[in-house]
C-alpha positions as CSV (number, residue, x, y, z in Angstrom):
1,M,-39.3,-36.7,-65.3
2,K,-42.4,-38.7,-66.1
3,F,-42.8,-39.9,-69.7
4,F,-45.9,-42.1,-69.3
5,R,-49.2,-41.8,-67.5
6,E,-48.9,-45.3,-66.3
7,D,-45.8,-46.9,-64.7
8,S,-45.1,-49.8,-67.1
9,T,-42.0,-51.9,-67.2
10,A,-42.5,-52.4,-71.0
11,Q,-42.7,-48.7,-71.6
12,H,-39.6,-48.1,-69.5
13,H,-37.8,-50.8,-71.5
14,V,-38.6,-48.9,-74.7
15,V,-37.3,-45.7,-73.3
16,D,-34.1,-47.5,-72.2
17,E,-33.6,-48.9,-75.7
18,I,-34.1,-45.5,-77.3
19,V,-31.6,-43.9,-74.9
20,S,-29.1,-46.7,-75.6
21,A,-29.4,-46.2,-79.3
22,C,-29.0,-42.4,-79.0
23,F,-25.8,-42.8,-77.0
24,T,-24.3,-45.1,-79.6
25,L,-25.4,-42.9,-82.5
26,S,-23.9,-39.8,-80.8
27,K,-20.6,-41.5,-80.4
28,T,-20.4,-42.1,-84.1
29,K,-21.8,-38.6,-84.8
30,T,-24.8,-40.1,-86.6
31,G,-27.8,-37.9,-86.7
32,A,-31.3,-39.2,-85.9
33,L,-34.8,-37.8,-85.6
34,I,-36.9,-39.9,-83.4
35,A,-40.6,-38.9,-82.8
36,I,-42.5,-40.3,-79.9
37,K,-46.2,-40.2,-80.2
38,R,-48.2,-38.8,-77.3
39,D,-51.4,-36.9,-78.0
40,V,-50.8,-35.7,-81.6
41,S,-51.7,-37.9,-84.5
42,M,-48.8,-39.2,-86.5
43,D,-50.9,-40.5,-89.4
44,F,-48.8,-38.4,-91.8
45,A,-45.7,-40.5,-90.9
46,K,-47.3,-43.9,-90.5
47,N,-49.0,-43.8,-93.9
48,T,-45.7,-43.6,-95.7
49,G,-43.0,-46.3,-96.1
50,D,-43.2,-49.9,-95.3
51,N,-45.0,-51.4,-92.3
52,M,-42.7,-53.4,-90.1
53,D,-44.0,-55.4,-87.1
54,I,-40.9,-55.2,-84.9
55,L,-40.2,-54.4,-81.3
56,V,-38.3,-51.2,-80.5
57,N,-34.8,-52.0,-79.5
58,A,-31.4,-50.3,-79.8
59,P,-29.9,-52.5,-82.6
60,I,-33.0,-51.8,-84.8
61,L,-32.9,-48.1,-84.1
62,R,-29.2,-47.9,-84.9
63,S,-29.7,-49.8,-88.1
64,I,-32.4,-47.4,-89.3
65,F,-30.0,-44.5,-89.0
66,Y,-26.7,-46.2,-90.1
67,K,-26.2,-45.0,-93.7
68,N,-25.1,-48.4,-95.2
69,S,-27.9,-50.4,-93.6
70,P,-30.7,-51.8,-95.7
71,L,-33.1,-50.3,-93.1
72,H,-31.6,-46.8,-93.5
73,D,-34.5,-44.4,-93.9
74,A,-33.0,-42.0,-96.5
75,P,-31.9,-42.5,-100.1
């Protein structure tokens, strides 16, 4: 399955990090909705919340969805 138009090591690394986080979240039965932008604008989502200049990695993704984390995305 091809996710990207270009074969980029950095892009594959991001996919690996997302997959790793998803496996860990599934083991703890933690739900997560992760949207990956392709051709459709996601302005509706990026114009809400706080802007964080961080690289995508499994620990950050897990902390966003862990209910007791300061980064948790729900009240």
